[in-house]
C-alpha positions in Angstrom: -28.4 -13.0 0.4 -27.9 -10.0 -1.9 -28.4 -6.7 -0.2 -28.7 -8.3 3.3 -26.5 -8.8 6.3 -25.2 -12.0 4.6 -23.6 -9.8 1.9 -21.0 -8.7 4.5 -19.7 -12.2 5.1 -17.4 -12.6 2.1 -15.7 -9.3 2.8 -15.4 -10.2 6.5 -14.0 -13.6 5.8 -11.4 -12.1 3.4 -10.3 -9.5 5.9 -10.0 -12.1 8.7 -8.0 -14.4 6.4 -5.7 -11.6 5.4 -4.9 -10.8 9.0 -4.6 -14.4 10.2 -2.7 -16.0 7.2 -1.0 -12.9 5.7 -1.5 -14.7 2.3 -3.3 -12.1 0.2 -3.9 -14.2 -2.9 -5.4 -17.0 -0.9 -7.6 -14.6 1.1 -8.8 -12.7 -2.0 -9.5 -16.0 -3.7 -11.5 -17.3 -0.8 -13.6 -14.1 -0.7 -14.3 -14.3 -4.4 -15.4 -17.9 -4.4 -17.6 -17.4 -1.2 -19.1 -14.3 -2.7 -20.0 -16.0 -5.9 -21.6 -18.9 -3.9 -23.7 -16.3 -2.0 -24.8 -14.5 -5.2 -26.0 -17.8 -6.7 -27.2 -19.4 -3.5 -24.5 -22.1 -3.6 -25.3 -23.3 -7.1 -21.8 -24.6 -8.1 -22.0 -24.2 -11.9 -23.5 -20.7 -11.7 -21.0 -19.7 -9.0 -18.0 -20.9 -11.1 -19.5 -19.0 -14.1 -19.7 -15.9 -12.0 -16.0 -16.2 -11.0 -15.0 -16.6 -14.7 -17.2 -13.6 -15.7 -15.7 -11.2 -13.2 -12.3 -12.2 -14.3 -13.2 -11.9 -18.0 -14.7 -8.5 -17.5 -11.5 -7.1 -16.2 -10.2 -7.4 -19.8 -13.4 -7.4 -21.9 -16.7 -5.6 -21.3 -19.7 -5.7 -23.7 -17.5 -7.2 -26.4 -14.9 -4.4 -26.2 -11.5 -4.3 -24.5 -11.6 -2.8 -21.0 -8.9 -0.3 -21.9 -8.8 1.5 -18.5 -7.8 -1.7 -16.7 -5.4 -2.8 -19.5 -3.7 0.7 -19.5 -3.1 0.5 -15.8 -1.7 -3.0 -16.0 0.5 -2.0 -18.9 1.7 1.0 -16.9 2.7 -1.2 -14.0 4.8 -3.3 -16.4 6.4 -0.1 -17.8 7.1 1.1 -14.2 8.9 -2.2 -13.5 10.9 -1.7 -16.7 11.7 1.9 -15.8 12.8 0.9 -12.3 15.1 -1.8 -13.8 16.6 0.8 -16.1 17.2 3.1 -13.1 19.0 0.3 -11.4 20.9 -1.0 -14.4 22.1 2.5 -15.4 23.5 3.0 -11.8 21.2 6.0 -11.4 19.5 4.6 -8.2 22.8 4.0 -6.6 24.3 7.3 -7.6 21.2 9.2 -6.4 21.2 7.4 -3.1 24.9 8.3 -2.6 24.2 11.9 -3.6 21.3 12.2 -1.3 23.3 10.8 1.6 25.4 13.9 1.4 22.3 16.2 1.6 19.8 14.2 3.6 22.0 13.1 6.5 19.5 11.6 8.9 16.7 9.0 8.9 14.3 11.8 10.0 15.3 13.9 7.1 14.7 11.1 4.7 11.2 10.4 6.1 10.3 14.1 6.1 11.5 14.4 2.5 9.1 11.6 1.6 6.2 13.3 3.4 6.9 16.6 1.6 7.0 14.8 -1.8 3.6 13.2 -1.0 2.2 16.6 -0.3 3.6 18.2 -3.4 2.5 15.4 -5.8 -1.2 15.8 -5.3 -2.5 15.5 -8.9 -3.7 11.9 -8.6 -3.4 9.1 -6.0 -2.3 6.4 -8.4 0.4 8.7 -9.7 1.5 9.8 -6.3 1.7 6.3 -4.9 4.1 5.2 -7.7 6.1 8.3 -8.4 6.9 9.2 -4.7 8.2 5.6 -4.2 10.5 5.9 -7.2 12.0 9.1 -6.0 12.2 8.4 -2.3 13.2 4.7 -2.2 16.9 5.1 -3.0 17.2 7.6 -0.1 15.1 5.7 2.5 16.9 2.5 1.6 20.3 4.1 2.3 19.1 5.3 5.7 17.7 1.8 6.5 14.1 2.9 6.6 11.9 -0.2 6.3 9.8 -0.5 3.1 6.7 -0.8 5.3 7.4 2.7 6.8 8.0 4.0 3.2 4.7 2.6 2.0 2.9 4.1 5.0 4.4 7.6 4.3 3.3 7.3 0.6 -0.2 6.0 1.2 -1.0 8.4 4.0 -0.3 11.4 1.8 -1.5 10.2 -1.5 -5.3 9.9 -1.1 -5.5 12.5 1.7 -3.9 15.2 -0.4 -5.9 14.4 -3.6 -9.2 14.5 -1.7 -8.3 17.9 -0.3 -7.2 19.5 -3.6 -9.8 20.8 -6.1 -7.1 20.6 -8.8 -6.8 16.9 -8.8 -8.5 13.9 -10.3 -10.4 13.2 -7.0 -11.3 16.9 -6.5 -12.7 17.2 -10.0 -14.7 14.0 -9.6 -16.2 15.0 -6.2 -17.1 18.5 -7.5 -18.9 16.8 -10.4 -20.8 14.6 -8.0 -21.8 17.6 -5.9 -23.1 19.4 -8.9 -25.6 16.7 -9.7 -26.5 16.1 -6.1 -27.2 19.7 -5.5 -29.5 19.8 -8.5 -31.3 16.7 -7.4 -32.0 18.1 -3.9 -32.8 21.6 -5.0 -29.7 23.1 -3.2 -29.1 26.5 -4.7 -27.5 28.5 -1.9 -24.0 27.2 -2.6 -22.1 26.2 -5.6 -20.2 22.8 -5.9 -16.7 24.4 -6.0 -17.5 26.7 -3.1 -18.8 23.7 -1.1 -15.7 21.7 -1.8 -13.4 24.5 -0.7 -15.5 25.0 2.5 -15.4 21.2 3.2 -11.6 21.1 3.3 -11.3 22.0 7.1 -14.2 19.6 7.7 -12.3 16.6 6.2 -10.8 15.8 9.6 -9.4 12.3 8.7 -7.4 13.5 5.7 -5.9 16.4 7.7 -5.2 14.2 10.6 -3.5 11.5 8.4 -1.2 14.1 6.8 -0.3 15.6 10.2 0.4 12.1 11.5 2.8 11.4 8.7 5.0 14.3 9.7 4.7 13.4 13.4 5.7 9.8 12.6 8.6 11.1 10.5 9.9 13.5 13.2 9.1 11.6 16.4 9.6 8.0 17.7 6.1 6.9 16.8 6.6 3.3 15.7 3.7 1.4 17.0 2.4 -2.2 16.5 4.1 -4.2 13.7 5.8 -1.0 12.4 8.1 -1.2 15.4 9.2 -4.7 14.4 9.9 -3.6 10.8 11.9 -0.5 11.8 14.0 -2.3 14.4 14.9 -5.0 12.0 15.8 -2.4 9.3 18.0 -0.4 11.7 19.8 -3.4 13.2 20.2 -5.7 10.3 19.7 -3.6 7.2 16.9 -5.9 6.1 14.2 -3.5 4.8 11.7 -6.3 4.0 10.7 -9.2 6.2 13.0 -12.0 4.9 10.3 -14.6 5.5 8.1 -12.9 2.8 8.0 -14.0 -0.8 9.2 -11.6 -3.5 7.6 -8.2 -3.2 6.4 -5.9 -6.1 9.2 -3.9 -7.6 12.0 -5.9 -5.9 14.6 -6.6 -8.5 17.2 -8.0 -6.0 20.5 -8.7 -7.8 18.8 -9.7 -11.1 19.9 -6.4 -12.7 23.5 -5.3 -12.3 24.1 -1.6 -11.6 26.5 0.2 -13.9 29.5 1.5 -11.9 29.5 4.8 -13.8 25.9 5.7 -13.1 25.1 9.4 -12.6 22.4 11.2 -10.6 20.7 12.3 -13.8 20.2 8.7 -14.9 17.5 8.6 -12.2 16.3 12.2 -12.1 15.7 12.7 -15.8 13.4 9.6 -16.3 11.4 10.5 -13.2 11.0 14.2 -14.2 10.0 13.2 -17.7 7.5 10.7 -16.2 5.9 13.5 -14.0 5.9 16.1 -16.8 4.6 13.7 -19.5 1.9 12.2 -17.3 0.6 15.5 -16.0 0.7 17.0 -19.5 -1.3 14.1 -20.9 -3.8 14.4 -18.1 -4.4 18.0 -19.1 -4.5 17.1 -22.8 -6.9 14.2 -22.5 -9.1 16.2 -20.2 -9.2 19.1 -22.7 -10.1 16.8 -25.6 -12.9 15.2 -23.6 -14.3 18.5 -22.3 -17.5 19.7 -24.0 -17.8 23.5 -23.9 -15.4 25.8 -22.2 -12.1 24.3 -21.2 -10.8 25.1 -17.7 -8.3 23.6 -15.4 -11.1 22.0 -13.4 -12.9 20.6 -16.5 -9.6 19.1 -17.7 -9.1 17.3 -14.4 -12.8 16.3 -14.3 -12.6 14.7 -17.8 -9.0 13.4 -17.8 -8.1 9.9 -18.7 -5.7 9.0 -15.9 -4.8 5.5 -17.0 -4.1 6.5 -20.6 -2.0 9.4 -19.3 0.0 7.1 -17.0 0.6 4.7 -19.9 1.9 7.4 -22.2 4.0 9.0 -19.5 5.4 5.6 -18.5 6.3 4.7 -22.1 8.1 8.0 -22.7 10.0 7.5 -19.4 11.0 3.9 -20.4 12.2 5.2 -23.8 14.4 7.8 -22.1 15.7 5.2 -19.7 16.6 3.0 -22.6 18.4 5.8 -24.4 20.4 6.7 -21.2 21.3 3.1 -20.7 22.6 2.6 -24.3 24.7 5.8 -23.9 26.8 4.0 -21.3 30.1 2.9 -22.7 29.7 0.0 -22.6 26.2 -0.8 -21.2 26.6 -3.0 -18.2 23.3 -4.9 -17.9 21.7 -6.7 -20.9 18.7 -4.7 -22.3 16.6 -7.8 -22.8 17.3 -8.8 -19.2 16.2 -5.4 -18.0 12.9 -5.7 -19.8 12.2 -9.2 -18.5 13.3 -8.6 -14.9 11.4 -5.3 -14.8 8.2 -6.9 -15.9 8.6 -9.9 -13.6 9.1 -7.6 -10.6 5.6 -6.2 -11.1 3.8 -9.5 -11.5 3.0 -9.8 -7.7 1.3 -6.4 -7.8 -0.6 -7.3 -10.9 -1.9 -10.6 -9.5 -3.1 -8.8 -6.3 -4.7 -6.0 -8.4 -6.6 -8.4 -10.6 -8.0 -10.4 -7.7 -8.9 -7.1 -5.9 -10.9 -6.0 -8.9 -12.6 -9.4 -9.0 -13.7 -9.3 -5.4 -14.7 -5.7 -5.8 -17.1 -6.8 -8.6 -18.4 -9.6 -6.5 -19.0 -7.3 -3.5 -20.8 -4.9 -5.8 -23.1 -7.6 -7.1 -23.8 -8.6 -3.5 -24.9 -4.9 -2.9 -22.8 -4.8 0.3 -22.4 -1.0 0.0 -26.1 -0.5 -0.6 -27.0 -2.6 2.5 -24.7 -0.5 4.7 -26.1 2.7 3.2 -29.7 1.7 3.8 -28.9 0.9 7.5 -28.2 4.6 8.0 -30.8 5.9 5.6 -33.6 4.2 7.5 -32.3 5.0 10.9 -34.1 7.5 13.0 -31.2 9.5 14.5 -30.8 13.0 16.0 -29.3 15.5 13.6 -26.3 16.1 15.8 -25.0 12.6 15.2 -25.2 12.7 11.4 -21.6 13.7 10.7 -20.0 11.0 12.9 -22.5 8.3 11.7 -21.8 9.1 8.1 -18.1 9.0 8.8 -18.3 5.6 10.3 -20.6 4.1 7.7 -18.6 5.5 4.8 -15.5 4.1 6.4 -17.0 0.6 6.7 -18.3 0.8 3.1 -14.9 1.8 1.7 -13.2 -0.9 3.9 -15.5 -3.6 2.6 -15.6 -2.5 -1.1 -12.1 -1.2 -1.4 -13.2 1.9 -3.4 -13.3 5.5 -2.2 -14.9 6.7 -5.4 -17.7 4.1 -5.2 -18.3 5.2 -1.6 -18.4 8.8 -2.6 -21.0 8.1 -5.3 -23.4 6.3 -3.0 -22.9 8.1 0.3 -22.6 11.7 -0.8 -26.0 11.3 -2.5 -27.6 9.7 0.6 -25.9 12.1 2.9 -27.4 15.1 1.1 -30.8 13.5 0.9 -30.9 12.7 4.6 -29.5 15.9 5.9 -31.8 18.1 3.8 -34.7 16.4 5.5 -33.4 16.4 9.0 -31.2 19.5 9.4 -29.9 21.4 6.2 -27.4 23.3 8.4 -25.3 20.2 8.7 -25.1 19.6 5.0 -21.4 20.4 4.5 -20.1 18.8 7.8 -22.0 15.6 6.8 -20.7 15.5 3.3 -17.2 16.3 4.6 -17.6 13.3 7.0 -18.4 11.1 3.9 -15.2 12.2 2.2 -13.2 11.6 5.4 -14.7 8.2 6.1 -14.1 7.0 2.5 -10.4 7.8 2.7 -10.2 6.1 6.1 -11.8 2.9 4.8 -9.5 3.1 1.7 -6.5 3.2 4.0 -7.6 0.1 5.9 -8.7 -2.0 3.0 -6.3 -4.6 1.5 -8.3 -4.6 -1.7 -8.0 -0.8 -2.3 -6.2 0.2 -5.5 -4.2 2.9 -3.6 -3.2 0.5 -0.9 -1.9 -2.0 -3.5 -0.1 0.7 -5.5 1.5 2.3 -2.5 3.0 -1.0 -1.5 4.1 -1.4 -5.1 5.7 2.0 -5.2 7.5 1.4 -2.0 8.6 -2.1 -2.9 6.9 -3.4 0.2 5.0 -6.6 1.0 1.3 -5.8 0.5 0.0 -7.3 3.7 2.9 -5.9 5.7 1.8 -2.4 4.5 -1.8 -3.1 5.4 -1.0 -4.3 8.9 1.6 -1.6 9.7 -0.6 1.3 8.4 -3.7 0.1 10.3 -2.8 1.4 13.8 -2.1 4.9 12.4 -5.3 4.9 10.4 -7.3 3.8 13.4 -5.6 6.5 15.6 -6.5 9.2 13.1 -10.0 7.8 12.6 -10.7 7.6 16.3 -9.7 11.2 16.9 -11.6 12.3 13.8 -14.8 10.6 15.0 -14.6 12.6 18.2 -14.1 15.7 16.1 -17.2 14.9 13.9 -19.3 14.3 17.0 -18.3 17.7 18.4 -19.0 19.2 15.0 -22.6 18.0 15.1 -23.2 18.7 18.8 -21.6 22.2 18.9 -22.5 23.2 15.3 -19.0 24.6 14.9 -16.1 23.9 12.5 -13.0 25.5 13.7 -13.0 24.3 17.4 -13.5 20.6 16.5 -10.7 20.9 13.9 -8.4 22.4 16.5 -9.3 19.8 19.1 -8.8 17.0 16.5 -5.4 18.1 15.3 -4.4 19.0 18.9 -5.2 15.6 20.1 -3.2 14.0 17.3 -0.2 16.0 18.4 -0.6 15.2 22.1 -1.0 11.5 21.4 2.0 11.6 19.1 4.2 13.1 21.8 2.9 10.6 24.4 3.8 7.7 22.1 7.2 9.3 21.4 7.9 9.7 25.1 6.9 6.1 25.9 9.0 4.7 23.0 12.0 6.8 24.1 11.7 5.6 27.7 11.4 2.0 26.5 14.6 2.3 24.5 16.5 4.0 27.3 
């Protein structure tokens, strides 16, 4: 069953269960167990051992602690504690009241969130969590649903980092291109130059960002997003009341200090941003062999360690500001406990997502999808759109953009250099675009989970409400990639793609306006 059509079944079962039951832990668990059975051909003891092994290796690999995963889990706990300090100090309430005077409309609050997502492009993990911390007090005050906030965060996080050469994603992709170009004897273009030239070819990322601002400015609530937004505006309930506790939701467990000031929120978040980015540069510089450059620092940075140190410094500052209150309102011990408890749902989901990601990797699901395209005899003009679709399916099934980049960029370069080298960059750009699209649709994607966490939204609500927008951007992008291959042009397909997004956006806006009239 490994590396065959059957390897798709566990991922498909999980996705169907997620949509039908909305119970993410049950769905992930079912996918893990079924995948383990497939790996070991339904041998019960071996399958149970496989489940234990993929869980164990989240924490220990080859006899050593898996520090990357442990650092990220520790950062989530620190983020929960910091959020509790922001609430306990009264900073969140004060910031929300202050922003109400400056951001006076729901549209302004949504646009502000989109702008923050564009500005914070260093890393998708960091953007997913930091933007939520800054924007949530404002969007909450304007009765913007947490599902909408999660969408605005997620649809700027990965798309911005995949477009920026000065980001953890950009540095990783440029590093991949360097080895791929050497392997295929490509000497006419350098990896950095190729990355820059592929920016206008990444149609999905550009479409997703444009769609964020259209959704913020126009009445573009479609599918389940309309339900969440109507409930938020009419009742003030930002989360579906039938859902269980969501990540980052402290409720009334931490009492806000009545004398909270805006700087009680601003200072810890600014320190978090500065400390994390500084540590990313420092860890990257330390790990760089040879000449140290901005690009080399981001290529070699330790993101999870940087997040951990930045989070620890921000929590320490939050503690100091809280103690400076006279007297402190909320008990410090309670803040630590409630802050960590608020992040447990996200941690449970993330651990199970890592487990099923490992199972799917062992099943060689991604390899099977890649080989389907690698062995197909197709016309060169269809290469960009086919690589976009296959990369999207792979990222959806595996929950990893970076894993998809690693496999599909290498295959894309190999195939296109044999069939039609002229389409090298459009095809590789299609791989990047498809990987981000699949990442947006996958309930087991790290970025999907962390965006919901940063927004304080229910994980499955975020997946289901973002899906229509992701499919809209992907459908138009697929047409753009088809035109790119047929016409052998870049600018015109880009203009058509973005133009269609705008036209469709105004059509949806008009229909929604007429429906409400």
